N, C-alpha and C positions, 0 to 999 in steps of 0.2 A: 503494499500500499503506499503510495507516495505521500510525502510529508506536505501538509498545508503551510503555504507562505502568504502572509498578509502583504500586499503591494501597496494599497492605499485605503485610507479611511477618511470620509468627509462627513461633517455634521452640517445639515441645513435645517430650514424651518420644518421640514417634514419628518426628520428622523436622520438616521445614520445610513450611509452608502459605503460598503466595503467592495474591494476587488481583492480575490485570493487566487493564487497559482496552485494548482495540484497536477504534478506530472506535466504532460501536454495541454493541460486545460486551464483556462481562467475563468473564474465564477464572478458575476456581479450579484451582490447580495444587498437586500434592504432590510433594515431593522435587526431583529434577533434571529439571525440564521435562516431569512426567507430568501432562497436562491431564485433570482430572477431571470438569469440567462447564464449560458455555458458556451465558451468560445474554444475551439479547437485552434491552438495558436498557429499552427503551421498553415491553416486555411480558415480565415475568419468568416467565409461564406458558408461553411460546413454547417448543417443544421443537425444538432445533437438531439434536441427534443422532438417528439412526435407532433406536438401541438404546432411547432413551427413548420414542420414537413406538411402538416395538414393545411396550414395558411398557405403555404407555397402551391400546394395542390389547387386551393382555391383560386390563386392568381391565374393558374393555367386555364381556368373556365373562359378567360378572355382571350379571344383568337389573336390580337396583337395590341396589347397595352403600350400607350405611349407616355402616360404619366400615372403617378401614384401618389397617394397621401397617406402616411403613417401617423396614427394617433398614438403615441406612446413609442419610444426607441428601444429601451433596454440597452443591451450590448451592441444593437444593431446588426445582429446575424441575419435575420429575415430581411432587412434592408439590403445588406451586401448581397444576399442570395438573388434577390430580384434584380439589383443593378446587374449582376454578373450573367444571370440566366434568361432574363426577359429583355425585350427590345425597348427598354424605357428611355425616353428623352429627358424627362424631368420627374424628380422625386423630391416631395416635401415632407418633412417630419415635424410634428408639433409635439414637443416634450416639456412636461411641467418643471423638472428639476434641471437647473442650468448645470450642474455638475455631472450629470449623466453623459451628455455628449461629450464633454470634455475628457472624462475618464474612458469613455469608449475610444475616442481617438488616442489617447495616450497609451492605454493599457490593453485594450480589446480588439485592436486591429481595424477600427472603422475608418475606411479611407476617406480622404479629402477628394471624393469625386466631383468634379465639375457640374455633374448633373444633380447633386444632392444640396438641398437648401434645408437647414434646421432652424425652426423658431422656438423660442422658448415662451412657455405660458401654458394656460388651461386650455385643452381642446375644447371643453364645452364653450368657452367664451370666444375662442379663435376660429372655430369651424367656419363660421360665415364669411371670414375674410380669406379663406383658402381657395384656391383655384378649383374648378370641377376637375374630377379624376375619373380615369378609367377603372382604377382600383383604389379601394378606401380600406385600410386595416385599422381595426380597433382592438387595442391590447393595453388597456388603462390598469395596470395593477399596481398596488402599494403593498407594504409589508403587512397589512391587514386583509388583503384579497382584492376583489375587483373593484375599480373606482365607481363612483355613482353614475358615471355614463352608461356603464353596462346594463343598468335597469331604468334609464331615464327614456321615457317614451318620446318626448320632443326632441331630444338629442339624436337617438337612434334614427328617427324618422327623418331628421335633418341630414344626417350621414347618408341615407339612401338618396335623398333629393340632391345631395351634391355630387352624385355619380353622374358622369356623362352617359349619353344613350349607349346602351349595351354594356355599361359598367357593372362591377361586382363589388359588393361589400362584404368583407371578410371578417368575422368577429371571433375572437378567442373568448368563450363563455365558460364560467365554472358550470360543473354539472352537480346535480343533487344526488342523493342515495339511489334514486329511481332511473338514473342514467340520462335523464332529461336535462336540457339546459336550464340554468337558473333564470327564473322569469319566464317559463315556457308559455304560460298563458298570455303575458304581455306580448311575447314574440309573435305568437300565433296571431293575434289580433291585429298587431301593427304591420305585419307583413304578409297578412291574409293566408297564413299557411303556405305561402309560395316561397319557399327556400329549402335548402338541404343542410345536412348535419353529418359531421364526421367526429364520432366519439374517439377519444385518445386515451393512451394509457396513463397519462399523467393525471387523469380525472376530469379533464375538460371536454367540452364539446365545441368544435369549430363550426360556425354558421356560414354558408355561402348563400348571399341574399342578392338577387338580381335587381337591376335598376327599376323594372317595372313588371307587371304581371303577364305581359306578352312574351317575356323572354325566358328561354327554357335551357336547362343544362344539356349539353350535348355530350352523352357519356361516351360515345365512340370516338370523338375527337380527343376528349380528356384521356382516354386510355392510350390512344396513339401518342399523344403528347408525353404522357409518363414514361412510356416504353422508349421513345426516342431521346428522352433526356436522362434516363437512368445511368448511362454510361459517363456523362458529364457530371452527374451529381455524385457519384460514387456510391449510390443506395437506390433502392426502388421505392416509389410511391404506391406501388400495388397494393400492399396490405391496407392502406388508408382508403383507396378507391374501392376495396373489397367491402368496407364497412360503411360507405357513405350511403345515407338514407335520406328519403323526403322528410319534411318537418314532422316531428312526432307529437 
């Protein structure tokens, strides 16, 4: 077992942020040992967690995304993967805590990509000033669990409305003991049961929400994309595709 080494510790108005190194990995941690992100140092675009892989699978629902909006950065592994594997021209990130992007660049391999623009602030307040996007990712977690946006009807509805035509909203949602996403009744009502779910082993459910009711998931195209991308990724997304289901 590799020894854990503390690389950085920052205290801000929301609590503590730490970065640890354990063997070939670096861990971003909030609060009291709440692991937020895990980075494989030799390849910062490597997605270690299933929920991030499921979110990447959600991104593949779009045939050719040009721009993306990330609400919540973490270590930036999903952002890096999307920049590396998708034909994106512009990527905007809204991150609440100023030290998170700084630590991600200093310790966690987040590249200073010219396509990447990071804004500091509350996603619930800054969403209206963001550019419409082909892909929007919601991953607003603190050391206490999901941020209020994950159960805020107006905010989630505004995220969907911020999508460009044909766009996809990808939400990393907590799951209850029944395996359904947190706020399942709210989500079913808000999105008219017109979305898909990917349950993952970390205990979350990733939601794939299209921009409108006329838009559907092309499973055959998604399967072809995952097969074509597997050699470049270094892993397969097929197991996640296998458990993808309509809204429960």
